[in-house]
C-alpha positions in Angstrom: 7.2 31.5 1.6 10.0 31.9 -0.9 7.6 32.5 -3.7 4.2 34.2 -3.7 3.1 32.9 -7.1 3.8 30.0 -9.4 3.7 30.6 -13.2 3.1 27.3 -15.0 3.7 26.3 -18.6 0.7 24.2 -19.8 1.6 21.4 -22.3 4.1 19.0 -20.8 3.9 20.7 -17.4 0.3 20.6 -16.1 -1.3 18.6 -18.9 -0.2 15.6 -21.0 -1.4 16.7 -24.4 1.1 14.9 -26.5 -1.1 12.2 -28.0 -3.8 14.5 -29.1 -1.4 17.0 -30.6 0.4 14.2 -32.5 -2.9 12.7 -33.6 -4.2 16.0 -35.0 -0.9 16.8 -36.7 -0.6 13.3 -38.3 -4.1 13.5 -39.5 -3.3 16.7 -41.4 -0.3 15.0 -42.9 -2.2 11.9 -43.9 -4.9 13.9 -45.5 -2.3 15.3 -47.9 -0.5 12.0 -48.5 2.6 13.0 -46.6 4.4 10.8 -44.1 3.5 11.0 -40.4 5.7 11.0 -37.4 5.9 8.8 -34.3 4.3 10.4 -31.2 7.6 10.9 -29.5 8.9 13.1 -32.3 6.3 15.7 -31.3 8.1 16.1 -28.0 10.6 18.2 -30.0 8.1 19.7 -32.5 6.0 21.5 -29.9 6.8 24.3 -27.5 7.6 27.2 -29.9 4.1 28.0 -31.0 1.7 26.5 -33.6 3.4 27.7 -36.7 6.7 26.3 -35.6 5.0 23.0 -34.8 3.6 22.8 -38.3 6.8 23.8 -40.0 8.6 21.0 -38.2 6.1 18.3 -39.0 5.9 19.1 -42.7 8.2 17.4 -45.3 11.3 19.5 -45.8 10.2 20.4 -49.4 6.8 21.6 -48.3 7.6 24.4 -45.9 6.9 27.4 -48.1 4.8 30.1 -46.5 1.6 29.2 -48.4 1.7 25.5 -47.5 2.5 26.2 -43.9 -0.4 28.6 -43.5 -2.8 26.1 -45.1 -1.5 23.4 -42.8 -1.8 25.6 -39.7 -5.5 26.2 -40.6 -6.1 22.5 -41.1 -4.4 21.7 -37.8 -6.5 24.2 -35.9 -9.7 22.7 -37.4 -8.7 19.1 -36.7 -7.4 19.8 -33.2 -10.5 21.8 -32.2 -12.5 18.5 -32.8 -10.1 16.1 -31.2 -8.0 17.9 -28.6 -9.6 16.3 -25.5 -9.6 12.6 -26.5 -6.6 11.7 -24.3 -5.3 14.9 -22.8 -5.4 15.0 -19.0 -3.5 16.4 -16.0 -0.3 14.5 -15.2 -0.5 12.3 -12.1 0.0 14.4 -9.0 -0.9 17.7 -10.5 -4.3 17.8 -8.8 -2.8 17.4 -5.4 -0.1 20.0 -6.1 -2.6 22.6 -7.2 -4.8 21.8 -4.2 -1.9 22.3 -1.8 -0.7 25.5 -3.5 -4.2 26.9 -3.3 -4.6 25.9 0.3 -1.3 27.6 1.1 -2.4 30.9 -0.5 -0.1 30.7 -3.4 -1.3 32.5 -6.5 -1.1 30.5 -9.8 -0.9 31.6 -13.4 -0.5 29.9 -16.8 1.6 31.0 -19.7 1.6 28.9 -22.9 2.8 29.2 -26.5 -0.4 27.4 -27.4 -2.9 29.8 -29.1 -4.8 31.7 -26.4 -8.2 30.2 -27.2 -6.9 26.7 -27.0 -5.0 27.5 -23.8 -8.2 28.8 -22.1 -10.3 25.9 -23.4 -7.8 23.3 -22.1 -7.6 24.9 -18.6 -11.4 25.4 -18.3 -12.2 21.8 -19.4 -9.3 19.9 -17.8 -8.4 22.0 -14.7 -11.8 23.5 -13.7 -11.3 23.3 -10.0 -8.4 25.8 -9.8 -8.1 29.5 -10.3 -5.4 30.7 -12.6 -4.9 34.5 -12.9 -3.7 35.5 -15.4 -4.3 32.7 -17.9 -2.5 33.6 -21.1 -1.8 31.7 -24.4 -0.1 33.0 -27.5 -1.8 36.3 -28.5 -1.5 38.4 -31.7 1.0 41.2 -31.1 2.6 39.7 -28.1 6.0 37.9 -28.7 5.9 34.2 -27.9 8.2 32.6 -25.3 11.1 32.7 -24.7 10.6 36.4 -25.1 9.8 37.6 -21.5 7.1 40.1 -22.4 4.1 37.9 -21.4 5.8 36.6 -18.3 6.6 40.2 -17.2 3.0 41.2 -18.0 1.9 38.5 -15.6 4.2 39.8 -12.9 2.8 43.3 -13.3 -0.8 42.0 -13.2 0.0 40.1 -10.0 1.8 43.1 -8.6 4.8 41.0 -7.7 8.5 41.4 -8.3 9.5 38.7 -10.8 11.9 37.3 -8.2 8.9 36.3 -6.1 7.4 34.1 -8.9 8.6 30.5 -9.5 8.4 29.7 -13.2 7.6 26.0 -13.8 8.0 24.4 -17.2 9.3 21.3 -19.1 11.5 22.8 -21.9 14.4 25.0 -22.6 12.0 27.6 -24.0 10.5 27.8 -20.5 13.9 28.0 -18.7 15.1 30.8 -21.1 11.8 32.7 -20.5 12.2 32.5 -16.8 15.8 33.8 -16.9 14.8 36.6 -19.3 12.0 37.7 -17.0 14.1 37.5 -13.8 12.2 34.5 -12.4 13.6 31.4 -10.9 13.2 28.4 -13.2 12.0 25.0 -12.1 12.3 22.3 -14.8 9.9 19.3 -14.5 11.1 15.8 -15.5 7.8 14.3 -16.4 7.2 16.5 -19.5 8.1 16.6 -23.1 11.8 17.3 -22.9 14.7 15.8 -20.9 16.9 16.6 -18.0 19.9 17.5 -20.2 17.9 20.2 -22.0 16.6 21.7 -18.8 20.0 21.8 -17.1 21.7 23.2 -20.3 19.2 26.0 -20.5 19.5 27.1 -16.8 17.0 25.3 -14.6 17.7 26.4 -11.0 15.5 23.5 -9.7 14.5 20.1 -11.1 11.4 18.3 -10.0 10.9 14.6 -10.7 7.3 14.7 -9.3 4.8 17.5 -8.8 5.1 17.2 -5.1 8.8 18.1 -5.3 7.8 21.7 -6.1 6.1 22.2 -2.8 9.3 22.6 -0.6 10.6 25.1 -3.2 7.6 27.3 -2.7 7.0 27.0 1.0 10.6 27.1 2.3 11.7 30.4 3.8 
């Protein structure tokens, strides 16, 4: 095998969570009488952590620290109640994970989604597969694209980063992979587009989950 482990991003890579994220965010805005956004706008709001999402969705004149913090808390409360209404694995993900597992490939998840939500999403929506480590955004650990958490995963797996394929859907993921010394595979079914993935250094592009298999299993 070319790679002994695959490190996945979560939202936009394994799981289509966009509708539930947008719905919770728009509810927070509506509760305050502020304009909401179309679902597709959230493709560019998410990916850099919860606080960045909230800052981007708020009206430009409502982004002071106190308002952002209150909106973060409101989003967390709303999303905790509604996060699983429409979220699900993308088509083809189940077969990909089955085939990687059967081939002895280790699998990990690294997300900028808060750690508790990351674990909840995986445990509820991807219960058949083992991901180790499974890490979301944690206090005291820099968020992606800082490579600290990706390198932590490499250490826990006891693998050189070059033996890990990093799979994600955004420029944040591609930059994280490069900073960690991992090959970056950009997926075209996620939240961002081909141009962003190419611009930020994707070594591979995958139009379908099954396209990742030859990358992993080729010698």
